[in-house]
C-alpha positions as CSV (number, residue, x, y, z in Angstrom):
1,X,-0.2,-0.1,0.1
2,X,1.0,3.5,-0.7
3,X,2.1,5.2,2.6
4,X,-0.4,7.5,4.3
5,X,0.3,11.1,5.0
6,X,-1.3,11.6,8.3
7,X,-1.6,15.7,9.6
8,X,-2.6,16.0,13.0
9,X,-3.7,19.4,14.2
10,X,-2.6,20.7,17.3
11,X,-2.9,24.6,18.9
12,X,-2.7,26.0,22.4
13,X,-3.7,24.2,25.4
14,X,-5.3,20.8,22.9
15,X,-5.1,17.6,25.2
16,X,-2.2,15.5,24.8
17,X,-3.5,12.0,24.7
18,X,-5.8,13.1,22.3
19,X,-3.3,13.6,19.7
20,X,-0.5,11.3,21.0
21,X,-2.9,8.2,21.5
22,X,-3.4,7.9,17.5
23,X,0.1,9.3,16.2
24,X,1.4,6.4,18.7
25,X,-1.0,3.9,16.9
26,X,-0.3,5.1,13.6
27,X,3.5,5.7,13.9
28,X,3.8,2.3,15.3
29,X,1.8,0.4,12.9
30,X,3.7,-1.9,10.6
31,X,2.9,-4.4,7.3
32,X,4.0,-7.4,9.1
33,X,4.4,-9.6,12.3
34,X,8.3,-8.6,11.3
35,X,8.3,-5.4,11.0
36,X,6.2,-4.8,14.1
37,X,8.9,-6.5,16.3
38,X,11.5,-4.9,14.7
39,X,10.1,-1.4,15.3
40,X,10.0,-2.0,19.0
41,X,13.8,-2.1,19.1
42,X,15.0,0.0,16.3
43,X,15.7,4.1,17.7
44,X,13.9,5.3,14.4
45,X,11.1,3.3,12.8
46,X,11.9,1.4,9.3
47,X,11.2,3.9,6.0
48,X,8.7,1.5,4.9
49,X,6.2,2.3,7.9
50,X,2.6,2.5,6.5
51,X,1.7,5.7,8.2
52,X,3.7,8.9,8.2
53,X,2.5,11.1,11.1
54,X,2.9,15.0,11.2
55,X,2.0,17.2,13.7
56,X,0.5,20.5,11.9
57,X,-0.5,24.0,13.9
58,X,-1.6,27.3,12.2
59,X,1.6,29.2,12.6
60,X,4.4,26.6,13.1
61,X,5.0,27.8,16.2
62,X,5.3,26.1,19.7
63,X,2.3,25.5,21.5
64,X,0.8,24.8,25.3
65,X,-1.2,21.9,25.6
66,X,-3.9,22.0,28.0
67,X,-1.5,20.3,30.8
68,X,1.1,23.0,30.1
69,X,3.7,20.6,28.1
70,X,4.9,22.3,25.3
71,X,5.3,21.1,22.0
72,X,6.8,22.1,18.7
73,X,4.8,21.1,15.7
74,X,6.2,19.9,12.6
75,X,4.1,21.8,9.9
76,X,2.2,25.3,9.7
77,X,-1.2,24.9,7.7
78,X,0.8,26.6,4.9
79,X,3.9,24.7,4.8
80,X,1.9,21.3,5.9
81,X,2.8,17.9,2.8
82,X,-0.2,16.9,0.8
83,X,-1.9,15.1,3.1
84,X,-4.4,11.7,3.0
85,X,-5.7,11.7,6.4
86,X,-6.5,14.8,9.2
87,X,-6.9,14.1,12.3
88,X,-8.3,17.0,15.0
89,X,-7.7,16.7,18.6
90,X,-9.7,18.2,21.3
91,X,-9.1,20.2,24.6
92,X,-11.4,22.0,26.8
93,X,-14.2,24.0,25.4
94,X,-12.9,27.5,25.7
95,X,-9.6,26.3,23.2
96,X,-11.7,24.0,20.9
97,X,-14.3,27.1,20.5
98,X,-11.3,29.4,19.7
99,X,-10.6,27.0,17.0
100,X,-14.1,26.9,15.7
101,X,-13.7,30.9,15.2
102,X,-10.5,30.6,13.3
103,X,-11.2,31.2,9.5
104,X,-7.7,29.9,8.6
105,X,-7.9,26.5,10.5
106,X,-11.7,26.4,9.2
107,X,-10.9,27.0,5.7
108,X,-7.9,24.3,5.6
109,X,-10.3,21.6,7.0
110,X,-13.0,22.7,4.1
111,X,-10.4,22.6,1.0
112,X,-9.2,19.1,2.6
113,X,-12.7,17.5,2.3
114,X,-11.8,15.0,-0.6
115,X,-9.0,13.7,1.4
116,X,-9.4,10.2,2.4
117,X,-10.0,10.9,5.8
118,X,-11.2,13.6,8.2
119,X,-11.2,12.5,11.7
120,X,-11.8,14.4,15.1
121,X,-11.1,13.2,18.8
122,X,-13.2,14.2,22.1
123,X,-14.4,17.9,21.6
124,X,-12.1,18.0,18.2
125,X,-16.0,17.5,16.6
126,X,-16.9,20.6,17.2
127,X,-14.0,22.4,15.3
128,X,-14.7,19.9,12.3
129,X,-18.9,20.4,12.8
130,X,-18.1,23.9,12.2
131,X,-16.6,23.4,8.7
132,X,-20.1,22.0,7.7
133,X,-18.9,18.8,6.5
134,X,-20.8,16.7,9.2
135,X,-24.4,18.1,8.5
136,X,-26.5,15.2,7.7
137,X,-24.3,12.8,8.9
138,X,-23.7,11.0,12.2
139,X,-20.8,11.8,14.7
140,X,-20.0,11.6,18.1
141,X,-17.9,13.6,20.9
142,X,-16.8,13.4,24.5
143,X,-20.1,12.3,26.9
144,X,-20.1,15.5,28.5
145,X,-20.1,17.2,25.5
146,X,-22.8,16.1,23.8
147,X,-25.9,17.9,24.7
148,X,-23.8,20.7,24.0
149,X,-22.7,19.4,20.6
150,X,-26.4,18.5,19.5
151,X,-27.3,21.9,20.4
152,X,-24.7,23.4,18.0
153,X,-25.3,21.5,15.3
154,X,-28.6,20.4,14.9
155,X,-28.3,19.1,11.6
156,X,-25.5,16.2,12.7
157,X,-27.2,13.2,14.0
158,X,-25.3,12.9,17.4
159,X,-24.6,9.2,18.4
160,X,-24.8,8.6,22.3
161,X,-23.5,5.2,22.6
162,X,-20.2,4.4,20.4
163,X,-16.4,5.2,20.2
164,X,-16.2,5.7,17.2
165,X,-18.8,6.8,14.3
166,X,-17.8,6.8,10.6
167,X,-19.9,8.2,7.6
168,X,-18.6,8.4,4.7
169,X,-14.9,9.9,5.1
170,X,-15.8,11.5,8.1
171,X,-15.0,9.5,11.4
172,X,-15.6,11.0,14.9
173,X,-14.8,9.7,18.5
174,X,-15.8,10.0,22.1
175,X,-13.5,11.3,24.7
176,X,-9.8,10.9,25.1
177,X,-8.6,8.0,25.0
178,X,-11.2,6.7,22.3
179,X,-8.5,8.6,20.0
180,X,-6.7,5.2,20.3
181,X,-10.0,3.8,19.5
182,X,-10.1,5.6,16.2
183,X,-6.7,4.9,15.5
184,X,-7.1,1.5,15.4
185,X,-10.5,1.3,13.5
186,X,-8.1,3.6,10.7
187,X,-5.8,0.6,10.8
188,X,-8.4,-1.9,10.4
189,X,-10.1,0.0,7.3
190,X,-7.1,0.7,5.5
191,X,-5.2,-2.6,6.6
192,X,-7.5,-5.1,7.6
193,X,-8.3,-6.3,11.2
194,X,-5.1,-8.2,11.6
195,X,-2.8,-5.5,11.3
196,X,-5.3,-3.6,13.8
197,X,-5.2,-6.3,16.3
198,X,-1.1,-6.7,16.0
199,X,-0.5,-2.8,17.3
200,X,-3.1,-2.9,19.4
201,X,-1.3,-6.3,21.1
202,X,2.0,-4.2,20.7
203,X,0.6,-1.0,22.3
204,X,-1.6,-3.2,25.0
205,X,-4.6,-1.8,24.1
206,X,-8.0,-3.4,25.4
207,X,-11.1,-2.1,23.7
């Protein structure tokens, strides 16, 4: 399979696990059991891994996460490589709503509407919901934000009992650690169940 470029949007006060969980799953996913084994022992991952994961911010400058840890993104929106998959993590609602109002970020997501997958984790669904790309589709978010999400975006069919919802090329997931479920779902969609089960076992994650 052709290597997939995955861009993860990060911004001030983003939740770390929302982006680090999917990044770890996708970065460590291997095509074969042998490559999976090798990836655990080498300092650098083999060059033929199926997913290339990048962090992207609006400007490319350092951001501060919700927990105070600082992260330097690899690219800005303007300088990022061509992407096959975008992941939009969540954070506290005030931080998320600043991205909802950020016209440049919104336009960037909308321009990417025809890529293979656009995904959200937790309250990142609000950022994706604002683009209108979820209208008429099913979606989910953090359980504490479900009512607010439905109220703000009445044209979205909000699901309350699933960690991961796929509708067309849009994949949304529930709170925080559900981003790992979402990434495993992506691996299964693209590479099959055995690859998804292999990386889940590698990171010792149980659904």
